[in-house]
C-alpha positions in Angstrom: 8.6 -24.6 8.2 7.8 -23.7 11.8 6.3 -20.4 12.1 3.9 -18.6 14.5 0.3 -18.5 13.2 -1.4 -15.2 13.7 -3.9 -13.2 11.7 -2.4 -10.4 9.5 -3.9 -7.8 11.9 -2.2 -9.5 14.9 1.1 -9.6 12.9 0.8 -6.0 12.1 0.0 -5.0 15.7 2.9 -7.0 17.0 5.2 -5.4 14.4 4.0 -1.9 15.2 4.5 -2.6 19.0 8.1 -3.7 18.4 8.8 -0.7 16.2 7.4 1.7 18.8 9.4 0.0 21.7 12.6 0.3 19.6 12.0 3.9 18.6 11.5 3.0 15.0 8.4 5.1 14.3 10.3 8.3 13.7 10.9 10.1 10.4 13.9 8.5 8.7 13.8 5.4 10.8 15.1 2.2 9.1 13.7 -1.2 9.8 15.4 -4.3 8.3 13.2 -6.9 6.6 14.9 -9.4 8.9 13.5 -7.6 12.0 10.1 -7.6 10.3 10.2 -11.3 9.6 11.6 -12.2 13.1 9.0 -10.1 14.8 6.0 -11.7 13.0 7.6 -15.2 13.2 8.3 -15.8 9.6 10.9 -18.5 8.8 12.1 -18.3 5.3 13.4 -21.8 4.2 16.4 -22.3 1.9 14.2 -24.5 -0.3 10.5 -24.4 -0.9 7.8 -24.2 -3.4 6.7 -21.0 -5.1 3.4 -21.1 -3.3 5.2 -21.4 0.1 7.4 -18.4 -0.7 4.3 -16.5 -2.0 2.5 -17.2 1.2 5.4 -15.9 3.3 5.7 -12.8 1.1 2.0 -12.1 1.4 2.1 -12.5 5.2 5.0 -10.0 5.4 3.1 -7.6 3.1 -0.1 -7.8 5.2 1.8 -6.9 8.4 3.6 -4.1 6.6 0.3 -2.8 5.2 -1.2 -2.7 8.6 1.8 -0.7 9.9 1.8 1.5 6.8 -1.9 2.4 7.3 -1.3 3.3 11.0 1.7 5.5 10.0 -0.3 7.2 7.2 -2.7 8.4 9.9 0.4 10.0 11.6 1.6 11.7 8.4 4.3 9.1 7.8 4.9 6.8 4.9 6.8 3.4 5.1 8.7 2.6 2.0 10.8 -0.4 1.0 14.1 -0.5 -0.9 16.9 -3.0 -1.0 15.9 -5.1 1.9 15.1 -2.2 4.2 11.9 -0.5 5.2 12.2 3.2 5.9 9.9 5.9 7.1 10.1 8.8 4.7 11.3 12.2 5.9 8.6 14.9 5.9 10.3 16.5 2.9 9.9 13.2 1.0 6.2 12.9 1.7 5.0 15.0 -1.2 6.8 12.7 -3.7 4.7 9.8 -2.3 1.5 12.0 -2.4 2.3 12.7 -6.0 2.8 9.0 -6.7 -0.6 8.2 -5.1 -2.3 10.9 -7.2 -0.6 9.7 -10.4 -1.7 6.1 -9.8 -5.3 7.2 -9.1 -5.4 9.2 -12.2 -4.0 6.3 -14.3 -6.6 4.0 -12.9 -9.4 6.4 -13.5 -8.2 6.8 -17.1 -8.4 3.0 -17.6 -11.8 2.9 -16.0 -13.0 5.6 -18.4 -11.6 3.7 -21.4 -13.2 0.5 -20.3 -16.5 2.2 -19.6 -16.6 4.0 -22.9 -15.6 0.8 -24.9 -17.9 -1.7 -23.1 -20.5 -3.3 -25.3 -23.7 -1.2 -25.1 -26.0 -4.1 -24.2 -23.8 -5.1 -21.3 -23.1 -1.7 -20.0 -26.7 -0.3 -19.8 -26.9 -0.3 -16.0 -23.7 1.7 -15.5 -24.5 4.1 -18.3 -27.7 4.9 -16.4 -25.5 5.9 -13.5 -23.5 8.3 -15.5 -20.2 6.3 -15.0 -18.2 8.4 -17.5 -19.3 11.6 -15.9 -18.4 10.4 -12.4 -15.0 9.2 -13.6 -14.3 12.6 -15.3 -15.3 14.5 -12.1 -12.9 12.4 -10.0 -10.1 12.9 -12.4 -10.8 16.7 -12.4 -10.8 16.6 -8.6 -7.4 14.9 -8.7 -6.0 17.5 -11.0 -7.3 20.3 -8.8 -5.7 18.8 -5.8 -2.4 18.3 -7.7 -2.4 22.0 -8.6 -3.1 23.0 -5.0 -0.1 21.1 -3.7 2.3 22.2 -6.4 
């Protein structure tokens, strides 16, 4: 496997640069996974170990995550479906916002469950910090934001 060795940040910057030069940072733009892999120098072998394929997938994901974070700052979201990355249309952004909110609410619910059910002798430090109250306040904040956007 011959591939270019860069840091995830370098891969991401390189990918974003290519996308910008090709006019692929517009709402609705589609970016093939092949372009992503070619740009960051990933060579996917026909045969390999699971760890080799996992490493390649993580490298692609790191580059995409870098680009996604830059695009979020521009009010854009990069999604993936069936071998193609696509920047959502503005009309689709609220669906992604709702997905983020729902995910955060579910994680806070699990945090609350774990906090409430942790053994008392192990959980004394966090109970002193009012963990349950903080979690409930964050969940309420999420619900208020959800109501404002709906």
